[in-house]
C-alpha positions in Angstrom: -74.1 34.7 25.5 -73.8 38.3 24.4 -71.4 40.6 26.2 -72.8 43.2 28.4 -72.4 46.7 27.0 -70.5 47.9 30.1 -68.3 44.8 30.3 -64.8 44.9 28.7 -64.3 42.5 25.9 -60.7 41.7 26.8 -59.0 40.2 29.8 -57.5 42.9 32.1 -53.9 42.0 31.2 -54.6 42.2 27.4 -56.5 45.4 27.8 -53.6 47.0 29.7 -51.1 45.7 27.1 -53.1 47.3 24.3 -53.3 50.6 26.1 -49.6 50.8 26.9 -48.6 49.6 23.4 -50.7 52.4 21.8 -49.5 55.3 23.9 -47.2 56.3 21.0 -50.3 56.5 18.8 -51.9 58.8 21.3 -48.8 61.0 21.4 -48.8 61.1 17.6 -52.4 62.3 17.5 -51.8 64.9 20.1 -48.7 66.1 18.3 -50.8 66.7 15.2 -53.2 69.0 17.0 -52.7 72.5 18.2 -53.6 73.2 21.8 -56.2 76.0 21.8 -55.8 79.0 24.1 -56.5 78.0 27.7 -55.3 74.4 27.2 -51.9 72.8 27.5 -50.7 69.8 25.4 -50.9 67.7 28.5 -54.7 68.5 28.6 -55.1 67.1 25.2 -53.0 64.0 26.2 -55.4 63.4 29.1 -58.5 63.8 27.0 -57.0 61.4 24.4 -56.0 58.8 27.1 -59.7 58.6 28.1 -60.5 57.8 24.4 -57.7 55.2 24.3 -59.0 53.5 27.4 -62.6 53.6 26.1 -61.4 52.0 22.8 -59.6 49.2 24.7 -62.8 48.6 26.7 -65.0 48.3 23.7 -62.6 46.6 21.3 -63.7 43.2 19.9 -60.8 41.2 18.4 -63.1 38.8 16.7 -64.0 41.5 14.2 -60.5 41.2 12.7 -59.9 44.9 12.9 -56.5 46.3 13.8 -56.7 48.0 17.2 -54.8 51.1 16.0 -57.4 51.5 13.2 -60.2 51.2 15.7 -58.7 53.4 18.3 -57.5 56.3 16.1 -60.9 58.0 15.6 -61.9 57.4 19.1 -58.8 59.0 20.6 -59.1 62.0 18.3 -62.8 62.2 18.8 -62.5 62.2 22.6 -60.0 65.1 22.5 -62.3 67.2 20.2 -65.4 66.3 22.1 -63.8 67.4 25.4 -62.6 70.7 23.8 -66.1 71.4 22.5 -67.5 70.8 26.0 -64.9 73.0 27.5 -65.6 75.7 24.9 -63.3 78.6 25.6 -64.5 81.1 23.0 -65.7 84.5 24.4 -68.7 86.3 23.1 -66.4 88.6 21.1 -64.6 85.6 19.6 -68.0 84.2 18.5 -69.0 87.5 17.0 -65.8 87.6 15.0 -66.4 84.1 13.7 -69.9 85.1 12.6 -68.4 88.2 10.9 -66.0 85.9 9.1 -68.7 83.5 8.0 -70.9 86.2 6.7 -68.0 87.9 4.8 -67.2 84.7 3.1 -70.8 84.1 2.1 -71.3 87.7 1.0 -68.2 87.8 -1.2 -69.0 84.4 -2.7 -72.5 85.6 -3.6 -71.1 88.8 -5.1 -68.4 87.2 -7.2 -69.6 83.6 -7.8 -66.5 82.1 -6.3 -65.2 81.8 -2.7 -63.0 84.8 -1.7 -59.3 84.4 -1.1 -58.0 84.9 2.5 -56.7 88.3 1.3 -60.1 89.3 0.0 -61.6 88.4 3.4 -59.1 90.5 5.3 -59.9 93.5 3.1 -63.6 93.0 3.4 -63.4 92.8 7.2 -60.8 95.6 7.5 -58.4 93.4 9.5 -54.9 92.1 8.9 -54.1 88.8 7.3 -52.8 87.5 10.6 -56.2 88.2 12.2 -57.9 86.2 9.5 -55.4 83.4 10.0 -56.3 83.2 13.7 -60.0 83.1 12.8 -59.5 80.3 10.3 -57.7 78.3 13.0 -60.6 78.9 15.5 -63.2 78.0 12.8 -61.4 74.9 11.7 -60.4 73.5 15.1 -63.8 72.2 15.9 -63.4 73.7 19.3 -66.3 76.1 18.8 -69.8 74.7 19.2 -72.8 76.0 17.4 -72.5 79.8 16.8 -76.1 80.1 17.8 -76.7 82.5 14.9 -79.0 82.3 11.9 -76.6 80.0 10.1 -75.8 82.5 7.4 -72.5 81.6 5.7 -71.7 78.7 8.1 -72.0 76.0 5.4 -69.9 78.0 2.9 -67.1 78.5 5.5 -67.1 74.9 6.8 -66.9 73.5 3.3 -63.8 75.6 2.7 -62.2 74.3 5.9 -62.9 70.6 5.3 -60.1 68.2 4.5 -59.8 68.5 0.7 -58.6 64.9 0.2 -61.2 62.9 -1.7 -63.2 60.3 0.2 -63.9 58.3 -2.9 -62.5 54.7 -3.1 -58.9 54.5 -4.2 -58.6 53.7 -7.9 -62.0 55.1 -9.0 -62.1 57.6 -11.8 -63.4 60.2 -9.5 -60.6 59.6 -7.0 -57.9 59.8 -9.7 -59.3 63.0 -11.1 -59.7 64.5 -7.6 -56.1 63.5 -6.7 -54.8 65.1 -9.8 -56.7 68.4 -9.2 -55.5 68.4 -5.6 -51.9 68.0 -6.7 -52.2 70.9 -9.0 -53.8 73.0 -6.3 -51.0 72.2 -3.9 -48.5 73.2 -6.5 -50.1 76.6 -6.8 -49.9 77.4 -3.1 -47.5 80.0 -1.8 -44.2 78.4 -0.8 -44.8 78.5 3.0 -48.3 77.0 2.7 -47.0 74.3 0.3 -44.2 73.4 2.7 -46.6 72.9 5.6 -49.1 70.9 3.6 -46.3 68.6 2.3 -44.7 68.1 5.6 -48.0 67.5 7.4 -49.7 65.2 4.9 -47.0 63.6 2.8 -44.3 63.3 5.5 -46.7 62.9 8.4 -44.7 65.2 10.7 -46.0 66.6 14.0 -46.7 70.3 14.3 -43.7 70.7 16.6 -41.4 69.0 14.0 -42.7 71.3 11.3 -42.2 74.4 13.4 -38.6 73.3 14.1 -38.0 72.9 10.3 -39.6 76.2 9.3 -38.3 78.2 12.3 -41.7 79.4 13.5 -44.0 78.6 16.4 -46.5 75.7 16.4 -49.3 78.3 16.5 -48.0 79.8 13.4 -47.8 76.4 11.7 -51.5 75.8 12.6 -52.4 79.2 11.1 -50.5 78.5 7.9 -52.1 75.0 7.7 -55.6 76.4 8.1 -55.1 79.1 5.5 -53.6 76.5 3.1 -56.6 74.2 3.6 -59.0 77.1 2.9 -57.0 78.1 -0.2 -57.0 74.5 -1.5 -60.7 74.1 -1.2 -61.3 77.5 -2.8 -59.1 76.5 -5.8 -60.9 73.1 -6.1 -64.4 74.5 -6.2 -63.6 77.6 -8.3 -63.8 77.5 -12.1 -60.4 77.8 -13.9 -61.3 81.3 -15.3 -62.2 82.6 -11.8 -59.0 81.6 -9.9 -56.6 84.2 -8.8 
C-alpha cells in the first residue's frame, strides 16, 4: 500500500537518529552562508533545522540515495526560502539594486561586454565598497522580485550565478569549461583568488576564511560575491575585450 504523503517513511527512532547524525551537515551549510542584516546565525540554524526535519520525514531509503545528498538541498532551500519570505530589504535598498541592474545592462549594451565592478562603481558614482554590498544583496537570494520592468535583471543574475559548469564530468564541454574557469581564477586579484580557493577548493566556512584573512565574515562575503561576478564576466567576455 502506498505511503500517505503526510506520513513519515521512517520509524520514529530511525528518523530521530538521522536528524541528530546530520546536525553537523546543517552547521556546515549555515557556516557557508552569511546572515543578512536583521538575522543572526542562530536564525539560519533554526530555518535549516526545519529543512532537515522535513527531509527526514520525506526520506525513502529504498531509493538507495544517501540521506546527506537528499537533505543538503532541502536544508539550504529551507533557509533561503525563509529569508525570502522574511524579506528585509527597504524600498531604498530595492531601488539601489534596480540601479545596479540597469547600470550593468546599460554598460554591457554600450561596450558589448559585461562591465567590471570598478566600471559599475564609476557609472553609479559610488565607492567600490558600496558596489560590493549591492552584489552581496543581489546574490544572496534574499531579495524577492524587484517588481520592476525586469530591465537588466537577467544580465546581473547571470553574472552572479555559480560559474562552475553543470555539464557531466568528463565531457568535452566540462573539460573546456573547467580549464577556462581555472584560468579565470588565476587572473583574479589576490584577495579574491584566496577567498575562492578557500571556499571552493578547501571547503572552508566563512568564519574560518575570515580568521585566515583577518577580516570580518561580512567582508569575506563581499569579496566572494565580487569574485563570482568577475569570474562570470571573464568567462563570457571575448579575450580581446577583457581588462
